N, CA, C, O and the ligand as a Tripos MOL2 file, in Angstrom:
@<TRIPOS>MOLECULE
protein
  273   271    69     0     0
PROTEIN
NO_CHARGES

@<TRIPOS>ATOM
      1 N          27.7040  -11.0560  -17.5820 N.3       1 MET1
      2 CA         26.7070  -12.1110  -17.6640 C.3       1 MET1
      3 C          26.6450  -12.8640  -16.3390 C.2       1 MET1
      4 O          27.6360  -12.9960  -15.6200 O.2       1 MET1
      5 N          25.4600  -13.3440  -16.0500 N.am      2 GLN2
      6 CA         25.2470  -14.0490  -14.7980 C.3       2 GLN2
      7 C          24.4660  -15.3400  -15.0740 C.2       2 GLN2
      8 O          23.5520  -15.3560  -15.8980 O.2       2 GLN2
      9 N          24.8320  -16.4090  -14.3850 N.am      3 ASN3
     10 CA         24.0950  -17.6670  -14.4640 C.3       3 ASN3
     11 C          23.3740  -17.8920  -13.1530 C.2       3 ASN3
     12 O          23.9120  -17.6410  -12.0740 O.2       3 ASN3
     13 N          22.1340  -18.3760  -13.2660 N.am      4 ALA4
     14 CA         21.3740  -18.6660  -12.0520 C.3       4 ALA4
     15 C          20.3580  -19.7450  -12.3640 C.2       4 ALA4
     16 O          20.0510  -20.0050  -13.5270 O.2       4 ALA4
     17 N          19.8410  -20.3690  -11.3250 N.am      5 SER5
     18 CA         18.7480  -21.3050  -11.5380 C.3       5 SER5
     19 C          17.6960  -21.0720  -10.4750 C.2       5 SER5
     20 O          17.9710  -20.5560   -9.3910 O.2       5 SER5
     21 N          16.4720  -21.4710  -10.8230 N.am      6 PHE6
     22 CA         15.3870  -21.3210   -9.8520 C.3       6 PHE6
     23 C          14.3780  -22.4360  -10.0550 C.2       6 PHE6
     24 O          14.3590  -23.0890  -11.0970 O.2       6 PHE6
     25 N          13.5470  -22.6450   -9.0560 N.am      7 LYS7
     26 CA         12.5770  -23.7390   -9.0520 C.3       7 LYS7
     27 C          11.2200  -23.2750   -9.5530 C.2       7 LYS7
     28 O          10.7490  -22.1830   -9.2350 O.2       7 LYS7
     29 N          10.6100  -24.1470  -10.3510 N.am      8 VAL8
     30 CA          9.2840  -23.8840  -10.9060 C.3       8 VAL8
     31 C           8.4560  -25.1500  -10.7420 C.2       8 VAL8
     32 O           8.9760  -26.2570  -10.8810 O.2       8 VAL8
     33 N           7.1750  -24.9940  -10.4470 N.am      9 THR9
     34 CA          6.3160  -26.1740  -10.3610 C.3       9 THR9
     35 C           5.4240  -26.2470  -11.6010 C.2       9 THR9
     36 O           5.2340  -25.2530  -12.3020 O.2       9 THR9
     37 N           4.8860  -27.4290  -11.8570 N.am     10 GLY10
     38 CA          3.8750  -27.5800  -12.8930 C.3      10 GLY10
     39 C           4.3720  -28.0350  -14.2450 C.2      10 GLY10
     40 O           3.5600  -28.2620  -15.1420 O.2      10 GLY10
     41 N           5.6820  -28.1790  -14.4310 N.am     11 MET11
     42 CA          6.1800  -28.6870  -15.7080 C.3      11 MET11
     43 C           6.0210  -30.2060  -15.7380 C.2      11 MET11
     44 O           6.4670  -30.9140  -14.8340 O.2      11 MET11
     45 N           5.3660  -30.6930  -16.8140 N.am     12 LYS12
     46 CA          5.0740  -32.1280  -16.8940 C.3      12 LYS12
     47 C           5.7710  -32.8180  -18.0640 C.2      12 LYS12
     48 O           5.9390  -34.0380  -18.0550 O.2      12 LYS12
     49 N           6.1730  -32.0510  -19.0610 N.am     13 CYS13
     50 CA          6.6820  -32.6880  -20.2760 C.3      13 CYS13
     51 C           7.6060  -31.7220  -21.0230 C.2      13 CYS13
     52 O           7.8800  -30.6090  -20.5750 O.2      13 CYS13
     53 N           8.0700  -32.1970  -22.1780 N.am     14 GLY14
     54 CA          8.9520  -31.3560  -22.9900 C.3      14 GLY14
     55 C           8.2700  -30.0920  -23.4720 C.2      14 GLY14
     56 O           8.9110  -29.0560  -23.6490 O.2      14 GLY14
     57 N           6.9390  -30.1850  -23.6870 N.am     15 GLY15
     58 CA          6.2090  -28.9890  -24.1140 C.3      15 GLY15
     59 C           6.2310  -27.9230  -23.0400 C.2      15 GLY15
     60 O           6.3630  -26.7330  -23.3300 O.2      15 GLY15
     61 N           6.1010  -28.3570  -21.7970 N.am     16 CYS16
     62 CA          6.1710  -27.4130  -20.6740 C.3      16 CYS16
     63 C           7.5590  -26.7830  -20.6030 C.2      16 CYS16
     64 O           7.6970  -25.5810  -20.3730 O.2      16 CYS16
     65 N           8.5810  -27.6070  -20.8020 N.am     17 GLU17
     66 CA          9.9440  -27.0640  -20.7820 C.3      17 GLU17
     67 C          10.0890  -25.9780  -21.8400 C.2      17 GLU17
     68 O          10.6760  -24.9270  -21.5820 O.2      17 GLU17
     69 N           9.5550  -26.2330  -23.0300 N.am     18 LYS18
     70 CA          9.6420  -25.2410  -24.1120 C.3      18 LYS18
     71 C           8.8770  -23.9700  -23.7450 C.2      18 LYS18
     72 O           9.3400  -22.8610  -24.0140 O.2      18 LYS18
     73 N           7.6990  -24.1370  -23.1260 N.am     19 ASN19
     74 CA          6.9140  -22.9630  -22.7210 C.3      19 ASN19
     75 C           7.7030  -22.1010  -21.7390 C.2      19 ASN19
     76 O           7.7610  -20.8780  -21.8660 O.2      19 ASN19
     77 N           8.3040  -22.7650  -20.7610 N.am     20 VAL20
     78 CA          9.0710  -22.0430  -19.7400 C.3      20 VAL20
     79 C          10.2800  -21.3610  -20.3760 C.2      20 VAL20
     80 O          10.5840  -20.2060  -20.0800 O.2      20 VAL20
     81 N          10.9520  -22.0830  -21.2390 N.am     21 GLN21
     82 CA         12.1310  -21.5030  -21.8900 C.3      21 GLN21
     83 C          11.7420  -20.3240  -22.7720 C.2      21 GLN21
     84 O          12.4480  -19.3160  -22.8020 O.2      21 GLN21
     85 N          10.6230  -20.4390  -23.4940 N.am     22 SER22
     86 CA         10.2510  -19.3130  -24.3570 C.3      22 SER22
     87 C           9.8440  -18.1110  -23.5210 C.2      22 SER22
     88 O          10.0840  -16.9710  -23.9160 O.2      22 SER22
     89 N           9.2240  -18.3580  -22.3540 N.am     23 ALA23
     90 CA          8.8780  -17.2460  -21.4630 C.3      23 ALA23
     91 C          10.1340  -16.5550  -20.9510 C.2      23 ALA23
     92 O          10.2000  -15.3270  -20.8970 O.2      23 ALA23
     93 N          11.1260  -17.3530  -20.5760 N.am     24 ALA24
     94 CA         12.3770  -16.7690  -20.0760 C.3      24 ALA24
     95 C          13.1300  -16.0580  -21.1960 C.2      24 ALA24
     96 O          13.6370  -14.9510  -21.0140 O.2      24 ALA24
     97 N          13.1970  -16.7140  -22.3640 N.am     25 ASP25
     98 CA         13.9600  -16.1470  -23.4740 C.3      25 ASP25
     99 C          13.3450  -14.8430  -23.9820 C.2      25 ASP25
    100 O          14.0400  -14.0040  -24.5560 O.2      25 ASP25
    101 N          12.0270  -14.6790  -23.7660 N.am     26 ALA26
    102 CA         11.3480  -13.4750  -24.2460 C.3      26 ALA26
    103 C          11.7250  -12.2430  -23.4180 C.2      26 ALA26
    104 O          11.4830  -11.1140  -23.8440 O.2      26 ALA26
    105 N          12.3110  -12.4540  -22.2520 N.am     27 VAL27
    106 CA         12.7200  -11.3200  -21.4130 C.3      27 VAL27
    107 C          13.9820  -10.7000  -22.0170 C.2      27 VAL27
    108 O          14.9760  -11.3870  -22.2500 O.2      27 VAL27
    109 N          13.9240   -9.4140  -22.2610 N.am     28 SER28
    110 CA         15.0670   -8.7130  -22.8220 C.3      28 SER28
    111 C          16.2650   -8.8220  -21.8820 C.2      28 SER28
    112 O          16.1690   -8.4850  -20.7020 O.2      28 SER28
    113 N          17.3860   -9.2920  -22.4090 N.am     29 GLY29
    114 CA         18.5820   -9.4660  -21.5900 C.3      29 GLY29
    115 C          18.8910  -10.9110  -21.2690 C.2      29 GLY29
    116 O          19.9790  -11.2300  -20.7900 O.2      29 GLY29
    117 N          17.9150  -11.8030  -21.5360 N.am     30 VAL30
    118 CA         18.1700  -13.2360  -21.3190 C.3      30 VAL30
    119 C          18.9030  -13.7850  -22.5300 C.2      30 VAL30
    120 O          18.4630  -13.6090  -23.6660 O.2      30 VAL30
    121 N          20.0260  -14.4510  -22.2810 N.am     31 LEU31
    122 CA         20.8470  -14.9830  -23.3690 C.3      31 LEU31
    123 C          20.4710  -16.4250  -23.6750 C.2      31 LEU31
    124 O          20.4340  -16.8200  -24.8410 O.2      31 LEU31
    125 N          20.1960  -17.2060  -22.6540 N.am     32 SER32
    126 CA         19.7860  -18.5880  -22.8810 C.3      32 SER32
    127 C          19.0930  -19.1120  -21.6430 C.2      32 SER32
    128 O          19.2560  -18.5860  -20.5420 O.2      32 SER32
    129 N          18.3130  -20.1640  -21.8500 N.am     33 SER33
    130 CA         17.6430  -20.7960  -20.7190 C.3      33 SER33
    131 C          17.5090  -22.2790  -20.9950 C.2      33 SER33
    132 O          17.4510  -22.7180  -22.1440 O.2      33 SER33
    133 N          17.4590  -23.0460  -19.9050 N.am     34 LYS34
    134 CA         17.2960  -24.4930  -20.0210 C.3      34 LYS34
    135 C          16.3950  -24.9440  -18.8830 C.2      34 LYS34
    136 O          16.7370  -24.8090  -17.7080 O.2      34 LYS34
    137 N          15.2280  -25.4850  -19.2540 N.am     35 ALA35
    138 CA         14.2750  -25.9370  -18.2480 C.3      35 ALA35
    139 C          14.2910  -27.4540  -18.1620 C.2      35 ALA35
    140 O          14.4600  -28.1390  -19.1710 O.2      35 ALA35
    141 N          14.1160  -27.9760  -16.9580 N.am     36 SER36
    142 CA         14.0430  -29.4160  -16.7460 C.3      36 SER36
    143 C          12.7620  -29.7560  -15.9910 C.2      36 SER36
    144 O          12.5920  -29.3740  -14.8330 O.2      36 SER36
    145 N          11.8580  -30.4830  -16.6670 N.am     37 SER37
    146 CA         10.6210  -30.8770  -15.9790 C.3      37 SER37
    147 C          10.9190  -31.8980  -14.8850 C.2      37 SER37
    148 O          10.2380  -31.9320  -13.8610 O.2      37 SER37
    149 N          11.9160  -32.7120  -15.0990 N.am     38 ARG38
    150 CA         12.2540  -33.7300  -14.1020 C.3      38 ARG38
    151 C          12.7380  -33.0880  -12.8020 C.2      38 ARG38
    152 O          12.3520  -33.5050  -11.7100 O.2      38 ARG38
    153 N          13.5830  -32.0760  -12.9340 N.am     39 ASP39
    154 CA         14.1190  -31.4080  -11.7430 C.3      39 ASP39
    155 C          13.2140  -30.2760  -11.2490 C.2      39 ASP39
    156 O          13.3640  -29.8060  -10.1210 O.2      39 ASP39
    157 N          12.2790  -29.8430  -12.0890 N.am     40 GLY40
    158 CA         11.4500  -28.7030  -11.7290 C.3      40 GLY40
    159 C          12.2780  -27.4410  -11.5720 C.2      40 GLY40
    160 O          12.0380  -26.6270  -10.6810 O.2      40 GLY40
    161 N          13.2650  -27.2920  -12.4630 N.am     41 SER41
    162 CA         14.1340  -26.1270  -12.3350 C.3      41 SER41
    163 C          14.4450  -25.5280  -13.7020 C.2      41 SER41
    164 O          14.2980  -26.1700  -14.7430 O.2      41 SER41
    165 N          14.8750  -24.2930  -13.6560 N.am     42 VAL42
    166 CA         15.2340  -23.5580  -14.8650 C.3      42 VAL42
    167 C          16.5950  -22.9130  -14.6420 C.2      42 VAL42
    168 O          16.8230  -22.2590  -13.6250 O.2      42 VAL42
    169 N          17.4930  -23.1010  -15.5970 N.am     43 GLU43
    170 CA         18.7770  -22.4140  -15.5680 C.3      43 GLU43
    171 C          18.7250  -21.2850  -16.5840 C.2      43 GLU43
    172 O          18.2700  -21.4770  -17.7110 O.2      43 GLU43
    173 N          19.1860  -20.1230  -16.1900 N.am     44 VAL44
    174 CA         19.1990  -18.9910  -17.1110 C.3      44 VAL44
    175 C          20.5520  -18.2900  -17.0960 C.2      44 VAL44
    176 O          21.2180  -18.1840  -16.0660 O.2      44 VAL44
    177 N          20.9300  -17.8160  -18.2830 N.am     45 SER45
    178 CA         22.0750  -16.9230  -18.4120 C.3      45 SER45
    179 C          21.5210  -15.5860  -18.8550 C.2      45 SER45
    180 O          20.7470  -15.5140  -19.8100 O.2      45 SER45
    181 N          21.9110  -14.5310  -18.1690 N.am     46 PHE46
    182 CA         21.3520  -13.2270  -18.5160 C.3      46 PHE46
    183 C          22.3490  -12.1080  -18.2410 C.2      46 PHE46
    184 O          23.2960  -12.2400  -17.4660 O.2      46 PHE46
    185 N          22.0760  -11.0010  -18.9220 N.am     47 ASP47
    186 CA         22.8710   -9.7960  -18.7230 C.3      47 ASP47
    187 C          22.2640   -9.0410  -17.5410 C.2      47 ASP47
    188 O          21.1550   -8.5140  -17.6340 O.2      47 ASP47
    189 N          22.9940   -8.9960  -16.4390 N.am     48 GLU48
    190 CA         22.4250   -8.4250  -15.2180 C.3      48 GLU48
    191 C          22.3060   -6.9020  -15.2940 C.2      48 GLU48
    192 O          21.7310   -6.2840  -14.3980 O.2      48 GLU48
    193 N          22.8430   -6.2940  -16.3500 N.am     49 THR49
    194 CA         22.6350   -4.8520  -16.5240 C.3      49 THR49
    195 C          21.3050   -4.5710  -17.2230 C.2      49 THR49
    196 O          20.8380   -3.4320  -17.2450 O.2      49 THR49
    197 N          20.6900   -5.6280  -17.8000 N.am     50 LYS50
    198 CA         19.4390   -5.4360  -18.5570 C.3      50 LYS50
    199 C          18.2230   -6.0280  -17.8750 C.2      50 LYS50
    200 O          17.0990   -5.5770  -18.0960 O.2      50 LYS50
    201 N          18.4430   -7.0360  -17.0470 N.am     51 THR51
    202 CA         17.3030   -7.6500  -16.3830 C.3      51 THR51
    203 C          17.7800   -8.2590  -15.0640 C.2      51 THR51
    204 O          18.9520   -8.1580  -14.7000 O.2      51 THR51
    205 N          16.8560   -8.8840  -14.3710 N.am     52 SER52
    206 CA         17.2130   -9.4900  -13.1000 C.3      52 SER52
    207 C          16.5320  -10.8390  -12.9790 C.2      52 SER52
    208 O          15.5740  -11.1320  -13.6950 O.2      52 SER52
    209 N          17.0280  -11.6480  -12.0790 N.am     53 LEU53
    210 CA         16.4390  -12.9680  -11.8680 C.3      53 LEU53
    211 C          14.9680  -12.8390  -11.4870 C.2      53 LEU53
    212 O          14.1420  -13.6620  -11.8800 O.2      53 LEU53
    213 N          14.6550  -11.8180  -10.7340 N.am     54 ASP54
    214 CA         13.2740  -11.6230  -10.3050 C.3      54 ASP54
    215 C          12.3390  -11.3840  -11.4960 C.2      54 ASP54
    216 O          11.2310  -11.9200  -11.5390 O.2      54 ASP54
    217 N          12.7870  -10.5850  -12.4480 N.am     55 VAL55
    218 CA         11.9750  -10.3050  -13.6450 C.3      55 VAL55
    219 C          11.7540  -11.5990  -14.4330 C.2      55 VAL55
    220 O          10.6500  -11.8550  -14.9130 O.2      55 VAL55
    221 N          12.7890  -12.3970  -14.5630 N.am     56 ILE56
    222 CA         12.6950  -13.6560  -15.3140 C.3      56 ILE56
    223 C          11.7410  -14.6130  -14.6010 C.2      56 ILE56
    224 O          10.9120  -15.2620  -15.2390 O.2      56 ILE56
    225 N          11.8620  -14.6960  -13.2960 N.am     57 ARG57
    226 CA         10.9730  -15.5810  -12.5290 C.3      57 ARG57
    227 C           9.5110  -15.1470  -12.6930 C.2      57 ARG57
    228 O           8.6250  -15.9870  -12.8470 O.2      57 ARG57
    229 N           9.2690  -13.8490  -12.6600 N.am     58 GLN58
    230 CA          7.8940  -13.3520  -12.8200 C.3      58 GLN58
    231 C           7.3600  -13.6770  -14.2090 C.2      58 GLN58
    232 O           6.1790  -13.9930  -14.3550 O.2      58 GLN58
    233 N           8.2110  -13.6050  -15.2330 N.am     59 ALA59
    234 CA          7.7840  -13.8920  -16.6090 C.3      59 ALA59
    235 C           7.3810  -15.3560  -16.7440 C.2      59 ALA59
    236 O           6.4040  -15.6760  -17.4200 O.2      59 ALA59
    237 N           8.1280  -16.2310  -16.1070 N.am     60 VAL60
    238 CA          7.8020  -17.6630  -16.1380 C.3      60 VAL60
    239 C           6.4930  -17.9300  -15.3770 C.2      60 VAL60
    240 O           5.6380  -18.6900  -15.8310 O.2      60 VAL60
    241 N           6.3660  -17.3100  -14.2540 N.am     61 GLN61
    242 CA          5.1460  -17.4800  -13.4650 C.3      61 GLN61
    243 C           3.9280  -16.9930  -14.2510 C.2      61 GLN61
    244 O           2.8600  -17.6030  -14.1840 O.2      61 GLN61
    245 N           4.0850  -15.9050  -14.9900 N.am     62 ALA62
    246 CA          2.9770  -15.3420  -15.7610 C.3      62 ALA62
    247 C           2.5120  -16.2850  -16.8610 C.2      62 ALA62
    248 O           1.3850  -16.1560  -17.3390 O.2      62 ALA62
    249 N           3.3530  -17.2320  -17.2760 N.am     63 LYS63
    250 CA          2.9820  -18.2310  -18.2810 C.3      63 LYS63
    251 C           2.2280  -19.4070  -17.6570 C.2      63 LYS63
    252 O           1.8040  -20.3190  -18.3670 O.2      63 LYS63
    253 N           2.0630  -19.3880  -16.3450 N.am     64 GLY64
    254 CA          1.2550  -20.4130  -15.7070 C.3      64 GLY64
    255 C           2.0380  -21.4830  -14.9820 C.2      64 GLY64
    256 O           1.5000  -22.5410  -14.6550 O.2      64 GLY64
    257 N           3.3000  -21.2150  -14.7290 N.am     65 TYR65
    258 CA          4.1370  -22.1690  -13.9860 C.3      65 TYR65
    259 C           4.5470  -21.5340  -12.6580 C.2      65 TYR65
    260 O           5.4880  -20.7430  -12.6050 O.2      65 TYR65
    261 N           3.8380  -21.8860  -11.5910 N.am     66 PRO66
    262 CA          4.0930  -21.2260  -10.3060 C.3      66 PRO66
    263 C           5.5180  -21.4420   -9.8100 C.2      66 PRO66
    264 O           6.1020  -22.5100   -9.9940 O.2      66 PRO66
    265 N           6.0470  -20.4380   -9.1980 N.am     67 LEU67
    266 CA          7.3790  -20.5250   -8.6100 C.3      67 LEU67
    267 C           7.3170  -21.4000   -7.3740 C.2      67 LEU67
    268 O           6.3450  -21.3630   -6.6190 O.2      67 LEU67
    269 N           8.3620  -22.1840   -7.1730 N.am     68 ALA68
    270 CA          8.4060  -23.0730   -6.0100 C.3      68 ALA68
    271 C           9.1230  -22.3840   -4.8710 C.2      68 ALA68
    272 O           9.2690  -22.9610   -3.7940 O.2      68 ALA68
    273 CU          3.7420  -30.2980  -20.6030 Cu       69 CU69
@<TRIPOS>BOND
     1     1     2 1
     2     2     3 1
     3     3     4 2
     4     3     5 am
     5     5     6 1
     6     6     7 1
     7     7     8 2
     8     7     9 am
     9     9    10 1
    10    10    11 1
    11    11    12 2
    12    11    13 am
    13    13    14 1
    14    14    15 1
    15    15    16 2
    16    15    17 am
    17    17    18 1
    18    18    19 1
    19    19    20 2
    20    19    21 am
    21    21    22 1
    22    22    23 1
    23    23    24 2
    24    23    25 am
    25    25    26 1
    26    26    27 1
    27    27    28 2
    28    27    29 am
    29    29    30 1
    30    30    31 1
    31    31    32 2
    32    31    33 am
    33    33    34 1
    34    34    35 1
    35    35    36 2
    36    35    37 am
    37    37    38 1
    38    38    39 1
    39    39    40 2
    40    39    41 am
    41    41    42 1
    42    42    43 1
    43    43    44 2
    44    43    45 am
    45    45    46 1
    46    46    47 1
    47    47    48 2
    48    47    49 am
    49    49    50 1
    50    50    51 1
    51    51    52 2
    52    51    53 am
    53    53    54 1
    54    54    55 1
    55    55    56 2
    56    55    57 am
    57    57    58 1
    58    58    59 1
    59    59    60 2
    60    59    61 am
    61    61    62 1
    62    62    63 1
    63    63    64 2
    64    63    65 am
    65    65    66 1
    66    66    67 1
    67    67    68 2
    68    67    69 am
    69    69    70 1
    70    70    71 1
    71    71    72 2
    72    71    73 am
    73    73    74 1
    74    74    75 1
    75    75    76 2
    76    75    77 am
    77    77    78 1
    78    78    79 1
    79    79    80 2
    80    79    81 am
    81    81    82 1
    82    82    83 1
    83    83    84 2
    84    83    85 am
    85    85    86 1
    86    86    87 1
    87    87    88 2
    88    87    89 am
    89    89    90 1
    90    90    91 1
    91    91    92 2
    92    91    93 am
    93    93    94 1
    94    94    95 1
    95    95    96 2
    96    95    97 am
    97    97    98 1
    98    98    99 1
    99    99   100 2
   100    99   101 am
   101   101   102 1
   102   102   103 1
   103   103   104 2
   104   103   105 am
   105   105   106 1
   106   106   107 1
   107   107   108 2
   108   107   109 am
   109   109   110 1
   110   110   111 1
   111   111   112 2
   112   111   113 am
   113   113   114 1
   114   114   115 1
   115   115   116 2
   116   115   117 am
   117   117   118 1
   118   118   119 1
   119   119   120 2
   120   119   121 am
   121   121   122 1
   122   122   123 1
   123   123   124 2
   124   123   125 am
   125   125   126 1
   126   126   127 1
   127   127   128 2
   128   127   129 am
   129   129   130 1
   130   130   131 1
   131   131   132 2
   132   131   133 am
   133   133   134 1
   134   134   135 1
   135   135   136 2
   136   135   137 am
   137   137   138 1
   138   138   139 1
   139   139   140 2
   140   139   141 am
   141   141   142 1
   142   142   143 1
   143   143   144 2
   144   143   145 am
   145   145   146 1
   146   146   147 1
   147   147   148 2
   148   147   149 am
   149   149   150 1
   150   150   151 1
   151   151   152 2
   152   151   153 am
   153   153   154 1
   154   154   155 1
   155   155   156 2
   156   155   157 am
   157   157   158 1
   158   158   159 1
   159   159   160 2
   160   159   161 am
   161   161   162 1
   162   162   163 1
   163   163   164 2
   164   163   165 am
   165   165   166 1
   166   166   167 1
   167   167   168 2
   168   167   169 am
   169   169   170 1
   170   170   171 1
   171   171   172 2
   172   171   173 am
   173   173   174 1
   174   174   175 1
   175   175   176 2
   176   175   177 am
   177   177   178 1
   178   178   179 1
   179   179   180 2
   180   179   181 am
   181   181   182 1
   182   182   183 1
   183   183   184 2
   184   183   185 am
   185   185   186 1
   186   186   187 1
   187   187   188 2
   188   187   189 am
   189   189   190 1
   190   190   191 1
   191   191   192 2
   192   191   193 am
   193   193   194 1
   194   194   195 1
   195   195   196 2
   196   195   197 am
   197   197   198 1
   198   198   199 1
   199   199   200 2
   200   199   201 am
   201   201   202 1
   202   202   203 1
   203   203   204 2
   204   203   205 am
   205   205   206 1
   206   206   207 1
   207   207   208 2
   208   207   209 am
   209   209   210 1
   210   210   211 1
   211   211   212 2
   212   211   213 am
   213   213   214 1
   214   214   215 1
   215   215   216 2
   216   215   217 am
   217   217   218 1
   218   218   219 1
   219   219   220 2
   220   219   221 am
   221   221   222 1
   222   222   223 1
   223   223   224 2
   224   223   225 am
   225   225   226 1
   226   226   227 1
   227   227   228 2
   228   227   229 am
   229   229   230 1
   230   230   231 1
   231   231   232 2
   232   231   233 am
   233   233   234 1
   234   234   235 1
   235   235   236 2
   236   235   237 am
   237   237   238 1
   238   238   239 1
   239   239   240 2
   240   239   241 am
   241   241   242 1
   242   242   243 1
   243   243   244 2
   244   243   245 am
   245   245   246 1
   246   246   247 1
   247   247   248 2
   248   247   249 am
   249   249   250 1
   250   250   251 1
   251   251   252 2
   252   251   253 am
   253   253   254 1
   254   254   255 1
   255   255   256 2
   256   255   257 am
   257   257   258 1
   258   258   259 1
   259   259   260 2
   260   259   261 am
   261   261   262 1
   262   262   263 1
   263   263   264 2
   264   263   265 am
   265   265   266 1
   266   266   267 1
   267   267   268 2
   268   267   269 am
   269   269   270 1
   270   270   271 1
   271   271   272 2
@<TRIPOS>SUBSTRUCTURE
     1 MET1         2 RESIDUE 1 A MET
     2 GLN2         6 RESIDUE 1 A GLN
     3 ASN3        10 RESIDUE 1 A ASN
     4 ALA4        14 RESIDUE 1 A ALA
     5 SER5        18 RESIDUE 1 A SER
     6 PHE6        22 RESIDUE 1 A PHE
     7 LYS7        26 RESIDUE 1 A LYS
     8 VAL8        30 RESIDUE 1 A VAL
     9 THR9        34 RESIDUE 1 A THR
    10 GLY10       38 RESIDUE 1 A GLY
    11 MET11       42 RESIDUE 1 A MET
    12 LYS12       46 RESIDUE 1 A LYS
    13 CYS13       50 RESIDUE 1 A CYS
    14 GLY14       54 RESIDUE 1 A GLY
    15 GLY15       58 RESIDUE 1 A GLY
    16 CYS16       62 RESIDUE 1 A CYS
    17 GLU17       66 RESIDUE 1 A GLU
    18 LYS18       70 RESIDUE 1 A LYS
    19 ASN19       74 RESIDUE 1 A ASN
    20 VAL20       78 RESIDUE 1 A VAL
    21 GLN21       82 RESIDUE 1 A GLN
    22 SER22       86 RESIDUE 1 A SER
    23 ALA23       90 RESIDUE 1 A ALA
    24 ALA24       94 RESIDUE 1 A ALA
    25 ASP25       98 RESIDUE 1 A ASP
    26 ALA26      102 RESIDUE 1 A ALA
    27 VAL27      106 RESIDUE 1 A VAL
    28 SER28      110 RESIDUE 1 A SER
    29 GLY29      114 RESIDUE 1 A GLY
    30 VAL30      118 RESIDUE 1 A VAL
    31 LEU31      122 RESIDUE 1 A LEU
    32 SER32      126 RESIDUE 1 A SER
    33 SER33      130 RESIDUE 1 A SER
    34 LYS34      134 RESIDUE 1 A LYS
    35 ALA35      138 RESIDUE 1 A ALA
    36 SER36      142 RESIDUE 1 A SER
    37 SER37      146 RESIDUE 1 A SER
    38 ARG38      150 RESIDUE 1 A ARG
    39 ASP39      154 RESIDUE 1 A ASP
    40 GLY40      158 RESIDUE 1 A GLY
    41 SER41      162 RESIDUE 1 A SER
    42 VAL42      166 RESIDUE 1 A VAL
    43 GLU43      170 RESIDUE 1 A GLU
    44 VAL44      174 RESIDUE 1 A VAL
    45 SER45      178 RESIDUE 1 A SER
    46 PHE46      182 RESIDUE 1 A PHE
    47 ASP47      186 RESIDUE 1 A ASP
    48 GLU48      190 RESIDUE 1 A GLU
    49 THR49      194 RESIDUE 1 A THR
    50 LYS50      198 RESIDUE 1 A LYS
    51 THR51      202 RESIDUE 1 A THR
    52 SER52      206 RESIDUE 1 A SER
    53 LEU53      210 RESIDUE 1 A LEU
    54 ASP54      214 RESIDUE 1 A ASP
    55 VAL55      218 RESIDUE 1 A VAL
    56 ILE56      222 RESIDUE 1 A ILE
    57 ARG57      226 RESIDUE 1 A ARG
    58 GLN58      230 RESIDUE 1 A GLN
    59 ALA59      234 RESIDUE 1 A ALA
    60 VAL60      238 RESIDUE 1 A VAL
    61 GLN61      242 RESIDUE 1 A GLN
    62 ALA62      246 RESIDUE 1 A ALA
    63 LYS63      250 RESIDUE 1 A LYS
    64 GLY64      254 RESIDUE 1 A GLY
    65 TYR65      258 RESIDUE 1 A TYR
    66 PRO66      262 RESIDUE 1 A PRO
    67 LEU67      266 RESIDUE 1 A LEU
    68 ALA68      270 RESIDUE 1 A ALA
    69 CU69       273 GROUP 0 **** ****
C-alpha cells in the first residue's frame, strides 16, 4: 500500500470534497481517500500493484476538478 497526496483546484465545499473522494474511491485499487477543500488537496491510500497516482489524479480531473 502507498499513501500520497496531490493538489486539486475548484473544491468549494463539503459536497465538492465528497465528489472528489467518490471519484478517487471509484478507481480500482484505491483503499481510501480524504479531500480537503480548504487545503485544495487530496490524500489517497492505494494498492500500487493495481493502480497509480496518475490514474487517480486523472479520475479526479475527469469529475471536473482540475489538477493544480
Ligand atoms: Cu462544492
